[in-house]
Wavefront OBJ file of the C-alpha trace (Angstrom):
o trace
v 15.671 7.991 10.322
v 13.409 9.302 7.630
v 13.231 13.063 7.216
v 9.868 13.196 5.395
v 6.495 11.480 5.606
v 5.745 9.119 2.734
v 2.489 7.626 1.459
v 2.528 5.101 -1.325
v -0.234 5.627 -3.871
v -2.271 2.599 -2.738
v -2.399 3.858 0.851
v -3.278 7.351 -0.374
v -6.238 6.004 -2.380
v -7.489 4.103 0.689
v -7.961 7.486 2.373
v -10.585 8.228 -0.317
v -9.003 11.579 -1.141
v -9.171 12.800 -4.733
v -5.934 13.153 -6.684
v -7.050 16.768 -7.224
v -6.254 17.419 -3.547
v -2.552 16.764 -4.211
v -0.305 19.790 -4.640
v 2.281 19.470 -7.384
v 5.859 19.585 -6.188
v 9.285 19.917 -7.744
v 10.790 18.104 -4.761
v 12.975 15.178 -5.737
v 13.220 12.405 -3.184
v 16.003 9.858 -3.172
v 16.592 6.612 -1.359
v 19.583 5.847 0.826
v 21.143 4.205 -2.219
v 20.686 7.372 -4.276
v 17.825 6.145 -6.467
v 15.323 8.846 -7.392
v 11.800 8.286 -6.097
v 8.937 9.559 -8.265
v 6.402 11.731 -6.453
v 2.749 12.320 -7.488
v 2.405 15.327 -5.216
v 2.165 16.387 -1.611
v -0.663 16.828 0.860
v -1.087 17.942 4.470
v -2.988 15.423 6.570
v -4.313 15.479 10.113
v -2.911 12.544 12.061
v -3.521 11.191 15.536
v -1.956 8.517 17.726
v -2.923 7.712 21.325
v -4.481 11.129 21.904
v -1.669 13.107 20.255
v -2.622 15.083 17.138
v -0.849 16.997 14.413
v -1.021 18.095 10.808
v 1.853 16.844 8.674
v 3.032 17.112 5.101
v 3.138 13.816 3.201
v 4.716 13.118 -0.170
v 2.619 10.687 -2.205
v 4.717 8.310 -4.282
v 3.825 7.111 -7.750
v 4.773 3.611 -6.653
v 1.946 1.321 -5.610
v 4.187 -1.071 -3.714
v 6.390 1.195 -1.629
v 6.197 1.420 2.140
v 4.356 4.327 3.694
v 6.588 5.892 6.323
v 6.075 8.364 9.142
v 9.132 10.607 9.381
v 11.117 11.365 12.531
v 9.523 14.744 13.299
v 5.941 13.486 12.937
v 6.704 10.293 14.871
v 8.213 12.383 17.669
v 5.346 14.898 17.803
v 2.743 12.119 17.850
v 4.739 10.331 20.568
v 5.074 7.221 18.426
v 8.729 7.290 19.443
v 10.790 9.141 22.003
v 13.940 10.267 20.150
v 15.824 10.901 23.397
v 15.299 7.316 24.573
v 16.014 6.004 21.078
v 19.276 7.974 20.880
v 20.295 6.840 24.365
v 19.650 3.194 23.467
v 21.681 3.532 20.244
v 24.584 5.085 22.157
v 24.433 2.364 24.807
v 24.478 -0.352 22.131
v 27.492 1.282 20.444
v 29.515 0.877 23.657
v 29.165 -2.922 23.597
l 1 2 3 4 5 6 7 8 9 10 11 12 13 14 15 16 17 18 19 20 21 22 23 24 25 26 27 28 29 30 31 32 33 34 35 36 37 38 39 40 41 42 43 44 45 46 47 48 49 50 51 52 53 54 55 56 57 58 59 60 61 62 63 64 65 66 67 68 69 70 71 72 73 74 75 76 77 78 79 80 81 82 83 84 85 86 87 88 89 90 91 92 93 94 95 96
């Protein structure tokens, strides 16, 4: 699962937030294949899903065609997923 929250630049611009709101970062992200992913900056955003709310850090990518991704911690806190059920299902599938 993803360890950080990602916004591609196109999705970020749809939020109508100025680039000036981005905080510069020296963080270097990399894909599962080891490729470096260029980052414009980071920003904390309030998020909600089915009545669950939280404020989460997002890294905004320079790419305009990447996928925006909600990381494991944010997805768990917003109850988008239940990691205990997900882990149980993975373990059950491994037994077959």
